[in-house]
N, C-alpha and C positions, 0 to 999 in steps of 0.2 A: 346425426346430421339434422340441420334445421328443416322444418317443414316449409312448403312453398309459401304459406302465408307469412312465416317468419322471415323468409328470404326476401320476398317482394314487398313486404309491408302492406301498404294500401294500393299497390299498383295493379294494373290489368295484366293478367297472364297472357303472354303472346307466344307461348310454345317454348320448346327447347331449341336453343341454337345448336344445331346438329347437322352433320354431313350425311346422316342416315336418311335415305329417301323412302324408307319403308315404315319407320316408326310413326305412329299416329300423331304424336305431338311435335314432330320435327318440323323445323322451318324449311327443310329441304324436301319434304314430301309434297309433290305437286298436287296430290289429291286430298291432302289433309287440311283441316281447318286453319292451321298455322303456316302452311306452305303454299296454299292455292293462290293463283293469280286473281281469284274471284271472291275470296273470303274477306269479310269485314275485319277479322282479327289476324290477317296475314301481313307480314312485312313485304311480301312479294306482290301485293295488289297495288298496281301503279295508280289506282284511283281511290285507294283507301287512306285512312288516317295515318297508318303506319308505314306505307310504302310510296306515297305520293311525293313527287319532287317539290311540292309546294306546302306541304303540311309541316307545322312547327314540331310535330312529334314523330316525324318520319325518319327512317334510316337512309332514305334516298335524297333528302334535302340537305345540301352542304351548309345551309344556314339555319338548320333546325336548332331550336333552343331547348327542346325536351325530348331528345331521341331516347329510345328504350334503353334501359339499364341491363347489363349482363351480370347475373348472379351465379357464381359457381355452386356446385352441390354442397360444398362445405360452408357456404355463406359468404365467401370472399367476393367483394365487389370487383368486377373485371372491366369497369368502364362503361361507356355508352356505345351502342352499335350505331355509329354515326359516320357519315361520309365527310364530315368536316375535318380537314387536316390541321386546323388551327385550334380547335377545342382541346384543352389540356386533358379532358376525360375521354376523348374520342379514340376508338381503335384505329382510326385512319390517320392519326397524328404520329408520324414515325419517330418523333422525338419525345413523345409523352410516355408516361408510366404504363398506359394501357395499349399503346400502339407500337411501341418500340420492339424490334425483333430481339432485343437483349434483356428486356424487363421480365422478372419472374412472375408478374401478374398480367402479362400480355398474351392474348390468344394468337398473336403473331410470332411468338417466340417458339420455334420448333423444339427447343430443348427444355422448355418449362412444362410443368404438369398441365397447365391450362392451354398450351398451344401445340403440344406434341401430337403427331398423328397416331401415337400408340397409347396415349393415356386414357384411362377410363372416364376422366372428367373433362376431356378436351372436346370442343366443338369440331375439331379437325379430324377426329377419329370416327369413321362411320359406324364402328362397333362399340362406341362409348356407351357405357351403361348408366352414367350419371352426367350427361351433357348439361351445360349451364342453362338456366331459364332466362327468358326475356321478360322484363317488367316495364310496361308502359304507364305513363301518367294517366290518371282518370280524367 
């Protein structure tokens, strides 16, 4: 498996997109660096670069131009963690490769390895051992 540096290239590590509220690097850990509502590197900080409704790099801004990228443990690009339903790379686009509930590379497809609640590489499995990483632009 590729290292984080290989997966994210020159991006900023924003934690692991995971449903696990206890893992230190999980975006679902409300006390962790990547899940806290107060951390500068959290997508859950409504006033931060990655969680603000107004930031161009935020998951919460439907007009963001540089939302964080989702990279699977095997290096597969899984789209942008974006709330923009029109961006072809957004997980919020129900017709796009990364947002469709039928696409093999969508975290929204419950039957794909990347979206299944039982897969070790899915962000939807709270017990996943290899949840995908989030990479933000520097």
